C-alpha positions in Angstrom: -17.4 2.7 24.8 -16.6 5.0 27.8 -14.2 7.4 26.2 -12.7 8.5 22.8 -9.5 10.5 22.7 -8.4 12.1 19.4 -4.7 11.7 18.6 -3.4 11.9 22.2 0.2 12.9 22.7 0.5 10.4 25.5 -1.9 7.5 24.9 -2.9 5.3 27.8 -2.7 2.1 25.8 -2.3 0.6 22.4 -5.9 0.2 21.3 -6.6 2.4 18.3 -9.5 3.1 16.0 -9.2 2.0 12.4 -11.7 4.6 11.4 -14.4 2.4 10.0 -17.6 3.9 11.5 -21.3 3.1 11.1 -23.7 5.8 12.2 -27.4 6.0 13.0 -28.5 9.1 10.9 -30.5 11.0 13.6 -27.8 11.4 16.3 -25.2 12.0 13.7 -27.1 14.8 12.0 -28.2 16.3 15.3 -24.6 16.3 16.5 -23.3 17.9 13.4 -26.0 20.6 13.6 -25.1 21.4 17.2 -21.4 21.6 16.4 -22.1 23.9 13.4 -24.1 26.2 15.6 -21.2 26.3 18.1 -18.8 27.1 15.3 -16.8 24.0 16.1 -17.4 21.8 13.1 -13.8 20.4 12.9 -12.3 17.0 12.2 -14.6 14.0 12.8 -12.6 12.8 15.8 -12.1 16.3 17.4 -15.6 16.9 18.8 -18.2 14.7 17.1 -17.0 11.2 18.1 -16.3 12.2 21.7 -19.8 13.7 21.9 -21.4 10.6 20.5 -19.5 8.4 23.0 -20.4 10.7 25.9 -24.1 10.2 24.9 -23.7 6.5 25.9 -24.8 4.9 22.6 -21.4 4.2 21.0 -20.3 0.6 20.6 -17.0 -0.9 19.5 -16.2 -4.0 17.5 -12.8 -5.4 18.4 -10.9 -6.4 15.3 -8.4 -9.2 15.9 -7.5 -10.4 12.4 -4.9 -9.1 9.9 -4.6 -5.3 9.9 -1.7 -3.1 8.8 -1.2 0.7 8.8 0.6 1.3 5.5 1.1 5.0 6.0 4.9 4.8 5.7 7.1 3.6 2.9 8.6 0.7 4.9 5.2 -0.4 6.1 3.7 -0.3 2.5 6.6 -2.3 1.2 6.5 -4.8 4.0 2.8 -5.4 3.6 3.3 -6.4 0.0 6.2 -8.6 1.0 3.9 -10.4 3.5 1.5 -11.3 0.7 4.2 -13.2 -1.2 4.9 -15.6 1.6 4.1 -19.3 1.2 1.5 -18.8 4.0 0.5 -15.1 3.8 -1.2 -13.6 6.9 -4.3 -13.0 4.8 -5.8 -15.0 2.0 -6.8 -12.6 -0.8 -8.8 -15.3 -2.5 -10.6 -16.8 0.5 -14.0 -17.9 -0.9 -15.7 -17.2 2.4 -14.3 -13.6 2.7 -12.9 -12.5 -0.7 -11.0 -9.3 -1.1 -12.7 -7.5 -4.0 -10.6 -4.7 -5.5 -11.6 -2.1 -7.9 -10.2 -2.8 -11.4 -10.2 0.1 -13.8 -10.3 -2.3 -16.7 -10.6 -6.0 -17.3 -7.3 -7.7 -18.2 -6.3 -11.1 -19.4 -4.5 -13.5 -17.1 -0.8 -12.9 -16.2 1.6 -14.4 -18.7 4.8 -16.2 -17.7 7.2 -16.5 -20.7 9.7 -19.3 -21.5 12.8 -18.9 -19.4 11.2 -16.9 -16.7 12.1 -17.7 -13.1 9.6 -16.9 -10.3 9.8 -17.5 -6.5 7.1 -16.2 -4.1 5.7 -13.8 -6.7 2.2 -12.3 -6.8 1.2 -11.4 -10.4 -1.7 -9.2 -11.3 -3.9 -9.7 -14.4 -2.3 -8.5 -17.6 1.3 -8.6 -16.3 4.0 -10.3 -18.3 7.2 -11.8 -16.9 10.1 -13.1 -19.0 12.8 -12.4 -16.4 13.4 -13.2 -12.7 10.9 -12.3 -10.0 11.6 -13.1 -6.4 9.5 -12.2 -3.3 7.8 -9.4 -5.3 4.4 -8.1 -6.3 3.9 -7.3 -10.0 1.0 -5.0 -10.8 -1.7 -5.0 -13.5 -0.2 -4.8 -17.0 3.4 -4.5 -15.7 6.2 -6.1 -17.7 9.5 -7.7 -16.5 11.5 -8.4 -19.6 13.7 -11.4 -20.2 17.1 -10.6 -18.6 15.6 -8.3 -16.0 15.5 -9.1 -12.3 12.9 -7.9 -9.7 13.7 -8.9 -6.1 11.9 -7.8 -2.9 10.1 -5.1 -4.7 6.7 -3.7 -5.6 6.1 -2.9 -9.3 2.9 -1.0 -9.8 0.6 -1.2 -12.8 1.9 -0.5 -16.3 5.6 -0.3 -15.2 8.2 -1.9 -17.4 11.5 -3.3 -16.2 13.8 -3.6 -19.2 16.3 -6.4 -20.0 19.5 -6.0 -18.0 18.0 -3.9 -15.2 17.6 -5.0 -11.6 15.0 -3.7 -9.2 15.7 -4.6 -5.5 14.1 -3.4 -2.3 12.1 -0.8 -4.1 8.7 0.5 -5.0 8.3 1.4 -8.6 5.2 3.6 -9.4 2.7 3.3 -12.3 3.9 3.7 -15.8 7.6 3.8 -14.9 10.2 2.7 -17.5 13.1 1.1 -15.7 16.3 1.0 -17.9 18.9 1.0 -15.1 19.3 -0.6 -11.7 17.0 0.6 -8.9 17.8 -0.1 -5.2 20.1 -2.6 -3.6 20.0 -5.7 -1.4 20.8 -3.7 1.7 19.6 -0.3 2.8 16.4 1.7 2.7 13.6 1.3 0.2 14.2 3.0 -3.1 11.4 4.9 -4.8 10.7 5.7 -8.4 7.8 8.2 -9.1 4.9 8.1 -11.4 5.7 7.6 -15.1 9.4 8.3 -14.7 12.1 6.9 -17.0 15.1 5.6 -15.1 18.2 5.8 -17.3 20.8 6.0 -14.4 21.1 3.8 -11.3 19.0 4.7 -8.3 20.8 3.8 -5.1 19.4 2.1 -2.0 17.0 4.6 -0.3 17.2 6.8 -3.4 14.3 8.9 -4.8 13.8 9.4 -8.5 13.0 12.0 -9.5 14.7 13.7 -6.6 12.4 15.8 -4.4 13.0 18.8 -2.1 16.4 18.8 -0.4 17.0 15.1 -1.1 20.3 15.0 -3.1 19.9 11.3 -3.9 18.5 10.5 -7.3 
């Protein structure tokens, strides 16, 4: 590496760091000590990384496979949608390179009840589906009751979508109890916050509970 620029306002290209670093202890600790003495021990990328690059020993490993920045709501939602495709961009169960997630508890297999209808659905362990799920991810221990519909959505662990409710183009947080419709086929992604109970419809792009100056539910 010849240069490292930290969050430039006008970048010279589209090559970015995904912030996975491996350090040799000696130069890292020496650099930290020097910066501390200078009173400039700021963010990692502010002074330390440029200093290590200038020393001439930094190397980069170009990553060309699947990578997504999910720091925005649409990106987070879209990344989940991509996993439900018939041919997803990454195989989560590739024996040669498995994706090993941290499970807080061991759960039984997902359960699909009689009368359920599923299309391009990703079901986590312990989830139970009796309704309709299309192009959606259903989290660990989440429930979609018979008569409920989840479409183009992310339902996080422990959430329950009750009979008669429709969740569409939405992200539903952990432990939410959905008793009314959330989102719509068109428009921005709707959000429902942690452990909320939804008893009135949440429109497309809505936030429930409402936050700040947002007058949408």
